DOFIGU-172872 format. One record per residue (C-alpha): x, y, z; residue number from 1. Coordinates in steps of 0.05 Angstrom, whole numbers. Example, Ala and Ser with C-alpha at 12.3 -4.5 7.8 and 13.67 -1.06 7.14 Angstrom:
# residues 2
ATOM       px       py       pz     i
ATOM      246      -90      156     1
ATOM      273      -21      143     2
END
This chain:
# residues 78
ATOM       px       py       pz     i
ATOM     2635      798     1935     1
ATOM     2692      827     1976     2
ATOM     2674      840     2049     3
ATOM     2695      902     2086     4
ATOM     2738      895     2147     5
ATOM     2702      926     2206     6
ATOM     2751      911     2262     7
ATOM     2765      972     2305     8
ATOM     2837      980     2280     9
ATOM     2808      990     2210    10
ATOM     2750     1032     2233    11
ATOM     2794     1080     2274    12
ATOM     2866     1072     2248    13
ATOM     2886     1140     2276    14
ATOM     2865     1118     2346    15
ATOM     2898     1049     2351    16
ATOM     2945     1073     2407    17
ATOM     2887     1100     2447    18
ATOM     2848     1035     2436    19
ATOM     2906      995     2465    20
ATOM     2913     1042     2524    21
ATOM     2839     1041     2541    22
ATOM     2836      966     2536    23
ATOM     2888      964     2592    24
ATOM     2860     1020     2635    25
ATOM     2785     1016     2629    26
ATOM     2743      955     2644    27
ATOM     2683      989     2611    28
ATOM     2722     1000     2547    29
ATOM     2748      929     2548    30
ATOM     2677      903     2556    31
ATOM     2653      945     2497    32
ATOM     2713      924     2455    33
ATOM     2699      850     2468    34
ATOM     2625      859     2454    35
ATOM     2640      895     2389    36
ATOM     2690      841     2368    37
ATOM     2639      786     2383    38
ATOM     2583      817     2343    39
ATOM     2631      835     2286    40
ATOM     2656      764     2282    41
ATOM     2585      737     2282    42
ATOM     2566      783     2224    43
ATOM     2629      766     2186    44
ATOM     2618      692     2195    45
ATOM     2547      697     2169    46
ATOM     2569      738     2109    47
ATOM     2627      693     2091    48
ATOM     2593      627     2101    49
ATOM     2527      648     2071    50
ATOM     2493      631     2137    51
ATOM     2418      628     2140    52
ATOM     2392      689     2175    53
ATOM     2334      734     2160    54
ATOM     2344      805     2135    55
ATOM     2314      833     2198    56
ATOM     2359      792     2243    57
ATOM     2421      813     2203    58
ATOM     2399      886     2206    59
ATOM     2391      880     2282    60
ATOM     2462      852     2288    61
ATOM     2489      909     2246    62
ATOM     2451      960     2288    63
ATOM     2479      929     2351    64
ATOM     2550      933     2323    65
ATOM     2539     1006     2304    66
ATOM     2513     1024     2373    67
ATOM     2573      991     2407    68
ATOM     2620     1026     2358    69
ATOM     2587     1093     2374    70
ATOM     2597     1080     2449    71
ATOM     2670     1062     2436    72
ATOM     2681     1124     2394    73
ATOM     2653     1169     2448    74
ATOM     2704     1140     2497    75
ATOM     2760     1148     2447    76
ATOM     2747     1222     2435    77
ATOM     2734     1239     2508    78
END
């Protein structure tokens, strides 16, 4: 099974420049960016390595990633 790439450059390709700018100018954005990256890597590692995790735990990780992505998007469009 091919996994989708969920890094922010792939999620918001039209906003890559703004992502870079906000990472340098906003500590809140940088914190969200790093939190998103951490959760995304955790999910990817589990999916690629076939890690042992319950469905509910995986669903919670994906919901966490989505919430952070929503917060990031709100900052990107502001």
